[in-house]
Jmol script that loads the backbone (N, CA, C; Angstrom):
load data "model"
ATOM      1  N   MET A   1     133.710 -42.440 133.784  1.00  0.00           N
ATOM      2  CA  MET A   1     133.647 -41.749 132.483  1.00  0.00           C
ATOM      3  C   MET A   1     135.069 -41.960 131.876  1.00  0.00           C
ATOM      4  N   LYS A   2     135.151 -42.382 130.485  1.00  0.00           N
ATOM      5  CA  LYS A   2     136.252 -42.581 129.897  1.00  0.00           C
ATOM      6  C   LYS A   2     136.684 -41.015 129.355  1.00  0.00           C
ATOM      7  N   ILE A   3     138.200 -40.983 129.564  1.00  0.00           N
ATOM      8  CA  ILE A   3     138.985 -39.770 129.252  1.00  0.00           C
ATOM      9  C   ILE A   3     139.244 -39.775 127.711  1.00  0.00           C
ATOM     10  N   ASN A   4     138.602 -38.536 127.261  1.00  0.00           N
ATOM     11  CA  ASN A   4     138.986 -38.310 125.605  1.00  0.00           C
ATOM     12  C   ASN A   4     140.345 -37.580 125.629  1.00  0.00           C
ATOM     13  N   PRO A   5     141.392 -38.073 125.299  1.00  0.00           N
ATOM     14  CA  PRO A   5     142.621 -37.369 125.372  1.00  0.00           C
ATOM     15  C   PRO A   5     142.546 -36.168 124.404  1.00  0.00           C
ATOM     16  N   LEU A   6     141.990 -36.409 123.285  1.00  0.00           N
ATOM     17  CA  LEU A   6     141.942 -35.195 122.169  1.00  0.00           C
ATOM     18  C   LEU A   6     141.119 -33.876 122.503  1.00  0.00           C
ATOM     19  N   LYS A   7     140.047 -34.226 123.239  1.00  0.00           N
ATOM     20  CA  LYS A   7     138.992 -33.153 123.614  1.00  0.00           C
ATOM     21  C   LYS A   7     139.905 -32.602 125.081  1.00  0.00           C
ATOM     22  N   THR A   8     140.369 -33.141 125.598  1.00  0.00           N
ATOM     23  CA  THR A   8     141.122 -32.492 126.947  1.00  0.00           C
ATOM     24  C   THR A   8     142.318 -31.889 126.355  1.00  0.00           C
ATOM     25  N   LEU A   9     143.061 -32.106 125.472  1.00  0.00           N
ATOM     26  CA  LEU A   9     144.154 -31.483 124.693  1.00  0.00           C
ATOM     27  C   LEU A   9     143.647 -30.590 124.212  1.00  0.00           C
ATOM     28  N   ALA A  10     142.699 -30.334 123.312  1.00  0.00           N
ATOM     29  CA  ALA A  10     142.065 -29.316 122.581  1.00  0.00           C
ATOM     30  C   ALA A  10     141.581 -28.227 123.529  1.00  0.00           C
ATOM     31  N   LYS A  11     140.998 -28.522 124.564  1.00  0.00           N
ATOM     32  CA  LYS A  11     140.491 -27.701 125.518  1.00  0.00           C
ATOM     33  C   LYS A  11     141.643 -26.784 126.412  1.00  0.00           C
ATOM     34  N   ALA A  12     142.592 -27.453 126.415  1.00  0.00           N
ATOM     35  CA  ALA A  12     143.960 -26.984 127.538  1.00  0.00           C
ATOM     36  C   ALA A  12     144.398 -26.358 126.534  1.00  0.00           C
ATOM     37  N   ILE A  13     144.769 -26.361 125.174  1.00  0.00           N
ATOM     38  CA  ILE A  13     145.330 -25.419 124.310  1.00  0.00           C
ATOM     39  C   ILE A  13     144.524 -24.394 123.938  1.00  0.00           C
ATOM     40  N   GLY A  14     143.430 -24.480 123.765  1.00  0.00           N
ATOM     41  CA  GLY A  14     142.512 -23.377 123.541  1.00  0.00           C
ATOM     42  C   GLY A  14     142.450 -22.448 124.837  1.00  0.00           C
ATOM     43  N   ILE A  15     142.292 -22.767 126.002  1.00  0.00           N
ATOM     44  CA  ILE A  15     142.297 -21.988 127.057  1.00  0.00           C
ATOM     45  C   ILE A  15     143.647 -21.272 127.237  1.00  0.00           C
ATOM     46  N   ALA A  16     144.593 -22.137 127.253  1.00  0.00           N
ATOM     47  CA  ALA A  16     145.888 -21.799 127.356  1.00  0.00           C
ATOM     48  C   ALA A  16     146.223 -20.464 126.490  1.00  0.00           C
ATOM     49  N   MET A  17     145.836 -20.677 125.052  1.00  0.00           N
ATOM     50  CA  MET A  17     145.879 -19.458 124.205  1.00  0.00           C
ATOM     51  C   MET A  17     145.235 -18.174 124.570  1.00  0.00           C
ATOM     52  N   VAL A  18     143.932 -18.267 124.998  1.00  0.00           N
ATOM     53  CA  VAL A  18     143.308 -17.117 125.248  1.00  0.00           C
ATOM     54  C   VAL A  18     144.109 -16.476 126.388  1.00  0.00           C
ATOM     55  N   THR A  19     144.323 -17.393 127.474  1.00  0.00           N
ATOM     56  CA  THR A  19     144.926 -16.690 128.692  1.00  0.00           C
ATOM     57  C   THR A  19     146.264 -16.151 128.371  1.00  0.00           C
ATOM     58  N   ALA A  20     147.264 -16.641 127.539  1.00  0.00           N
ATOM     59  CA  ALA A  20     148.536 -16.083 127.080  1.00  0.00           C
ATOM     60  C   ALA A  20     148.329 -14.769 126.205  1.00  0.00           C
ATOM     61  N   ALA A  21     147.281 -14.590 125.748  1.00  0.00           N
ATOM     62  CA  ALA A  21     147.103 -13.480 124.880  1.00  0.00           C
ATOM     63  C   ALA A  21     146.434 -12.270 125.962  1.00  0.00           C
ATOM     64  N   LEU A  22     145.633 -12.567 126.724  1.00  0.00           N
ATOM     65  CA  LEU A  22     145.322 -11.534 127.699  1.00  0.00           C
ATOM     66  C   LEU A  22     146.432 -11.217 128.694  1.00  0.00           C
ATOM     67  N   ALA A  23     147.285 -12.316 128.902  1.00  0.00           N
ATOM     68  CA  ALA A  23     148.652 -11.883 129.618  1.00  0.00           C
ATOM     69  C   ALA A  23     149.620 -11.107 128.936  1.00  0.00           C
ATOM     70  N   PHE A  24     149.862 -11.227 127.784  1.00  0.00           N
ATOM     71  CA  PHE A  24     150.861 -10.518 126.893  1.00  0.00           C
ATOM     72  C   PHE A  24     150.331  -9.029 126.878  1.00  0.00           C
ATOM     73  N   PHE A  25     149.138  -8.965 126.415  1.00  0.00           N
ATOM     74  CA  PHE A  25     148.563  -7.434 126.446  1.00  0.00           C
ATOM     75  C   PHE A  25     148.570  -6.829 127.767  1.00  0.00           C
ATOM     76  N   THR A  26     148.388  -7.470 129.030  1.00  0.00           N
ATOM     77  CA  THR A  26     148.391  -6.914 130.122  1.00  0.00           C
ATOM     78  C   THR A  26     149.756  -6.631 130.431  1.00  0.00           C
ATOM     79  N   GLY A  27     150.625  -7.649 130.401  1.00  0.00           N
ATOM     80  CA  GLY A  27     151.993  -7.410 130.336  1.00  0.00           C
ATOM     81  C   GLY A  27     152.721  -6.212 129.807  1.00  0.00           C
ATOM     82  N   ASN A  28     152.300  -5.867 128.445  1.00  0.00           N
ATOM     83  CA  ASN A  28     152.471  -4.940 127.476  1.00  0.00           C
ATOM     84  C   ASN A  28     152.378  -3.607 128.188  1.00  0.00           C
ATOM     85  N   LEU A  29     151.058  -3.420 128.610  1.00  0.00           N
ATOM     86  CA  LEU A  29     150.141  -2.500 129.428  1.00  0.00           C
ATOM     87  C   LEU A  29     151.172  -2.022 130.507  1.00  0.00           C
ATOM     88  N   VAL A  30     151.549  -2.777 131.499  1.00  0.00           N
ATOM     89  CA  VAL A  30     152.075  -2.515 132.682  1.00  0.00           C
ATOM     90  C   VAL A  30     153.483  -2.116 132.242  1.00  0.00           C
ATOM     91  N   GLY A  31     154.242  -2.838 131.260  1.00  0.00           N
ATOM     92  CA  GLY A  31     155.500  -2.395 130.803  1.00  0.00           C
ATOM     93  C   GLY A  31     155.645  -1.057 130.168  1.00  0.00           C
ATOM     94  N   ILE A  32     154.768  -0.525 129.502  1.00  0.00           N
ATOM     95  CA  ILE A  32     154.656   0.513 128.730  1.00  0.00           C
ATOM     96  C   ILE A  32     154.561   1.885 129.996  1.00  0.00           C
ATOM     97  N   ILE A  33     153.355   1.388 130.706  1.00  0.00           N
ATOM     98  CA  ILE A  33     153.279   2.511 132.006  1.00  0.00           C
ATOM     99  C   ILE A  33     154.522   2.414 132.924  1.00  0.00           C
ATOM    100  N   THR A  34     155.196   1.422 133.123  1.00  0.00           N
ATOM    101  CA  THR A  34     156.451   1.468 133.844  1.00  0.00           C
ATOM    102  C   THR A  34     157.614   2.150 133.151  1.00  0.00           C
ATOM    103  N   LEU A  35     157.579   1.803 131.946  1.00  0.00           N
ATOM    104  CA  LEU A  35     158.800   2.808 131.235  1.00  0.00           C
ATOM    105  C   LEU A  35     158.367   4.303 131.121  1.00  0.00           C
ATOM    106  N   ALA A  36     156.973   4.605 131.055  1.00  0.00           N
ATOM    107  CA  ALA A  36     156.473   5.897 131.060  1.00  0.00           C
ATOM    108  C   ALA A  36     156.856   6.753 132.260  1.00  0.00           C
ATOM    109  N   VAL A  37     156.901   5.866 133.404  1.00  0.00           N
ATOM    110  CA  VAL A  37     157.178   6.272 134.784  1.00  0.00           C
ATOM    111  C   VAL A  37     158.391   6.641 134.707  1.00  0.00           C
ATOM    112  N   TYR A  38     159.255   5.767 134.286  1.00  0.00           N
ATOM    113  CA  TYR A  38     160.846   5.747 134.428  1.00  0.00           C
ATOM    114  C   TYR A  38     161.139   6.958 133.657  1.00  0.00           C
ATOM    115  N   GLN A  39     160.675   7.492 132.423  1.00  0.00           N
ATOM    116  CA  GLN A  39     160.846   8.570 131.421  1.00  0.00           C
ATOM    117  C   GLN A  39     160.665   9.767 132.366  1.00  0.00           C
ATOM    118  N   MET A  40     159.513   9.808 132.974  1.00  0.00           N
ATOM    119  CA  MET A  40     159.128  11.082 133.699  1.00  0.00           C
ATOM    120  C   MET A  40     159.887  11.182 134.937  1.00  0.00           C
ATOM    121  N   VAL A  41     160.498  10.237 135.726  1.00  0.00           N
ATOM    122  CA  VAL A  41     161.282  10.357 136.865  1.00  0.00           C
ATOM    123  C   VAL A  41     162.744  10.770 136.540  1.00  0.00           C
ATOM    124  N   THR A  42     163.362  10.071 135.492  1.00  0.00           N
ATOM    125  CA  THR A  42     164.487  10.040 135.126  1.00  0.00           C
ATOM    126  C   THR A  42     165.034  11.164 133.812  1.00  0.00           C
ATOM    127  N   HIS A  43     163.933  11.528 133.228  1.00  0.00           N
ATOM    128  CA  HIS A  43     163.976  12.354 131.787  1.00  0.00           C
ATOM    129  C   HIS A  43     164.840  11.659 131.009  1.00  0.00           C
ATOM    130  N   HIS A  44     165.130  10.254 130.797  1.00  0.00           N
ATOM    131  CA  HIS A  44     165.645   9.638 129.828  1.00  0.00           C
ATOM    132  C   HIS A  44     164.711   8.939 129.071  1.00  0.00           C
ATOM    133  N   LYS A  45     164.971   8.953 127.737  1.00  0.00           N
ATOM    134  CA  LYS A  45     163.990   8.294 126.737  1.00  0.00           C
ATOM    135  C   LYS A  45     164.130   6.663 126.781  1.00  0.00           C
ATOM    136  N   PRO A  46     163.331   5.873 127.291  1.00  0.00           N
ATOM    137  CA  PRO A  46     163.630   4.396 127.330  1.00  0.00           C
ATOM    138  C   PRO A  46     163.328   3.912 125.837  1.00  0.00           C
ATOM    139  N   ASP A  47     163.736   2.658 125.521  1.00  0.00           N
ATOM    140  CA  ASP A  47     163.469   2.034 124.256  1.00  0.00           C
ATOM    141  C   ASP A  47     161.921   1.251 124.661  1.00  0.00           C
ATOM    142  N   TYR A  48     160.844   1.720 124.037  1.00  0.00           N
ATOM    143  CA  TYR A  48     159.683   1.002 124.430  1.00  0.00           C
ATOM    144  C   TYR A  48     159.318  -0.393 123.929  1.00  0.00           C
ATOM    145  N   ALA A  49     160.210  -0.819 122.939  1.00  0.00           N
ATOM    146  CA  ALA A  49     160.315  -2.096 122.489  1.00  0.00           C
ATOM    147  C   ALA A  49     160.675  -3.024 123.771  1.00  0.00           C
ATOM    148  N   ASN A  50     161.340  -2.633 124.693  1.00  0.00           N
ATOM    149  CA  ASN A  50     161.619  -3.297 125.821  1.00  0.00           C
ATOM    150  C   ASN A  50     160.577  -4.009 126.664  1.00  0.00           C
ATOM    151  N   ALA A  51     159.350  -3.152 126.485  1.00  0.00           N
ATOM    152  CA  ALA A  51     158.065  -3.475 127.117  1.00  0.00           C
ATOM    153  C   ALA A  51     157.517  -4.964 126.731  1.00  0.00           C
ATOM    154  N   TYR A  52     157.816  -5.155 125.339  1.00  0.00           N
ATOM    155  CA  TYR A  52     157.462  -6.456 124.833  1.00  0.00           C
ATOM    156  C   TYR A  52     158.360  -7.439 125.114  1.00  0.00           C
ATOM    157  N   LYS A  53     159.897  -7.385 125.039  1.00  0.00           N
ATOM    158  CA  LYS A  53     160.748  -8.306 125.552  1.00  0.00           C
ATOM    159  C   LYS A  53     160.794  -8.602 126.717  1.00  0.00           C
ATOM    160  N   TYR A  54     160.584  -7.711 127.816  1.00  0.00           N
ATOM    161  CA  TYR A  54     160.904  -8.076 129.181  1.00  0.00           C
ATOM    162  C   TYR A  54     159.725  -8.124 130.071  1.00  0.00           C
ATOM    163  N   PHE A  55     158.305  -7.596 129.398  1.00  0.00           N
ATOM    164  CA  PHE A  55     157.138  -7.833 129.973  1.00  0.00           C
ATOM    165  C   PHE A  55     156.289  -8.527 129.366  1.00  0.00           C
ATOM    166  N   GLY A  56     155.893  -8.361 128.230  1.00  0.00           N
ATOM    167  CA  GLY A  56     154.900  -9.041 127.341  1.00  0.00           C
ATOM    168  C   GLY A  56     155.111 -10.504 127.213  1.00  0.00           C
ATOM    169  N   VAL A  57     156.088 -10.662 126.454  1.00  0.00           N
ATOM    170  CA  VAL A  57     156.482 -12.189 126.283  1.00  0.00           C
ATOM    171  C   VAL A  57     156.561 -13.041 127.192  1.00  0.00           C
ATOM    172  N   PRO A  58     157.390 -12.495 128.322  1.00  0.00           N
ATOM    173  CA  PRO A  58     157.416 -13.461 129.603  1.00  0.00           C
ATOM    174  C   PRO A  58     156.244 -13.592 130.103  1.00  0.00           C
ATOM    175  N   PHE A  59     155.275 -12.749 130.350  1.00  0.00           N
ATOM    176  CA  PHE A  59     154.059 -12.986 130.907  1.00  0.00           C
ATOM    177  C   PHE A  59     153.179 -14.004 130.081  1.00  0.00           C
ATOM    178  N   GLY A  60     153.185 -13.590 128.678  1.00  0.00           N
ATOM    179  CA  GLY A  60     152.537 -14.444 127.896  1.00  0.00           C
ATOM    180  C   GLY A  60     152.879 -16.044 128.155  1.00  0.00           C
ATOM    181  N   PHE A  61     154.232 -16.284 127.963  1.00  0.00           N
ATOM    182  CA  PHE A  61     154.636 -17.636 128.019  1.00  0.00           C
ATOM    183  C   PHE A  61     154.240 -18.300 129.470  1.00  0.00           C
ATOM    184  N   THR A  62     154.503 -17.611 130.453  1.00  0.00           N
ATOM    185  CA  THR A  62     154.146 -18.134 131.883  1.00  0.00           C
ATOM    186  C   THR A  62     152.668 -18.416 131.905  1.00  0.00           C
ATOM    187  N   ALA A  63     152.063 -17.502 131.440  1.00  0.00           N
ATOM    188  CA  ALA A  63     150.702 -17.550 131.616  1.00  0.00           C
ATOM    189  C   ALA A  63     150.070 -18.905 130.919  1.00  0.00           C
ATOM    190  N   MET A  64     150.592 -19.042 129.571  1.00  0.00           N
ATOM    191  CA  MET A  64     150.272 -20.092 128.733  1.00  0.00           C
ATOM    192  C   MET A  64     150.410 -21.486 129.391  1.00  0.00           C
ATOM    193  N   ALA A  65     151.788 -21.421 129.791  1.00  0.00           N
ATOM    194  CA  ALA A  65     152.553 -22.629 130.607  1.00  0.00           C
ATOM    195  C   ALA A  65     151.438 -23.097 131.696  1.00  0.00           C
ATOM    196  N   VAL A  66     151.057 -22.174 132.691  1.00  0.00           N
ATOM    197  CA  VAL A  66     150.212 -22.494 133.706  1.00  0.00           C
ATOM    198  C   VAL A  66     148.958 -22.731 133.346  1.00  0.00           C
ATOM    199  N   ALA A  67     148.154 -22.047 132.677  1.00  0.00           N
ATOM    200  CA  ALA A  67     146.815 -22.368 132.139  1.00  0.00           C
ATOM    201  C   ALA A  67     146.732 -23.792 131.463  1.00  0.00           C
ATOM    202  N   PHE A  68     147.758 -24.047 130.789  1.00  0.00           N
ATOM    203  CA  PHE A  68     147.602 -25.340 129.923  1.00  0.00           C
ATOM    204  C   PHE A  68     147.724 -26.421 131.271  1.00  0.00           C
ATOM    205  N   ILE A  69     148.645 -26.403 132.011  1.00  0.00           N
ATOM    206  CA  ILE A  69     148.692 -27.463 133.200  1.00  0.00           C
ATOM    207  C   ILE A  69     147.741 -27.621 134.040  1.00  0.00           C
ATOM    208  N   VAL A  70     147.091 -26.454 134.403  1.00  0.00           N
ATOM    209  CA  VAL A  70     146.052 -26.198 135.407  1.00  0.00           C
ATOM    210  C   VAL A  70     144.706 -27.058 134.574  1.00  0.00           C
ATOM    211  N   VAL A  71     144.394 -26.447 133.506  1.00  0.00           N
ATOM    212  CA  VAL A  71     143.274 -27.070 132.818  1.00  0.00           C
ATOM    213  C   VAL A  71     143.276 -28.198 132.386  1.00  0.00           C
ATOM    214  N   TRP A  72     144.549 -28.911 131.975  1.00  0.00           N
ATOM    215  CA  TRP A  72     144.607 -30.247 131.754  1.00  0.00           C
ATOM    216  C   TRP A  72     144.297 -30.985 132.879  1.00  0.00           C
ATOM    217  N   VAL A  73     144.943 -30.978 134.174  1.00  0.00           N
ATOM    218  CA  VAL A  73     144.993 -31.542 135.445  1.00  0.00           C
ATOM    219  C   VAL A  73     143.478 -31.556 135.797  1.00  0.00           C
ATOM    220  N   LEU A  74     142.908 -30.283 135.891  1.00  0.00           N
ATOM    221  CA  LEU A  74     141.477 -30.178 136.296  1.00  0.00           C
ATOM    222  C   LEU A  74     140.383 -31.175 135.429  1.00  0.00           C
ATOM    223  N   ASP A  75     140.743 -31.064 134.224  1.00  0.00           N
ATOM    224  CA  ASP A  75     139.632 -31.864 133.214  1.00  0.00           C
ATOM    225  C   ASP A  75     140.056 -33.295 133.315  1.00  0.00           C
ATOM    226  N   ILE A  76     141.152 -33.804 133.623  1.00  0.00           N
ATOM    227  CA  ILE A  76     141.425 -35.204 133.961  1.00  0.00           C
ATOM    228  C   ILE A  76     140.735 -35.651 135.302  1.00  0.00           C
ATOM    229  N   ARG A  77     141.211 -34.713 136.310  1.00  0.00           N
ATOM    230  CA  ARG A  77     140.351 -35.010 137.369  1.00  0.00           C
ATOM    231  C   ARG A  77     139.019 -35.076 137.570  1.00  0.00           C
ATOM    232  N   ALA A  78     138.382 -34.308 136.541  1.00  0.00           N
ATOM    233  CA  ALA A  78     136.799 -34.376 136.649  1.00  0.00           C
ATOM    234  C   ALA A  78     136.597 -35.535 135.870  1.00  0.00           C
ATOM    235  N   ALA A  79     137.277 -35.912 134.921  1.00  0.00           N
ATOM    236  CA  ALA A  79     136.761 -36.997 134.010  1.00  0.00           C
ATOM    237  C   ALA A  79     136.847 -38.488 135.152  1.00  0.00           C
ATOM    238  N   LEU A  80     137.891 -38.493 135.923  1.00  0.00           N
ATOM    239  CA  LEU A  80     138.200 -39.600 136.674  1.00  0.00           C
ATOM    240  C   LEU A  80     137.083 -39.658 137.803  1.00  0.00           C
ATOM    241  N   ARG A  81     136.607 -38.468 138.366  1.00  0.00           N
ATOM    242  CA  ARG A  81     135.639 -38.388 139.439  1.00  0.00           C
ATOM    243  C   ARG A  81     134.367 -38.854 138.984  1.00  0.00           C
ATOM    244  N   ALA A  82     133.921 -38.620 137.466  1.00  0.00           N
ATOM    245  CA  ALA A  82     132.575 -38.900 137.121  1.00  0.00           C
ATOM    246  C   ALA A  82     132.471 -40.296 136.612  1.00  0.00           C
TER     247      ALA A  82
END
end "model"
wireframe off; spacefill off
backbone 0.3
color backbone group
């Protein structure tokens, strides 16, 4: 089977974007919960914007890069086997 690079690229980008969004929101949830626990333990009020900076954005970018590479490689391997 011949590889369609545009289809492979579109599929990889689409799945990577969905995965990145899910990871971003999960990272924000984990970050906010972590900062809330930190606030309860230390009685200091943390800046909750740090949940976006240090949890959500890195999780999202990492998940997007990993998902793009994995989907791209798997799609090419499937096309070469067929």
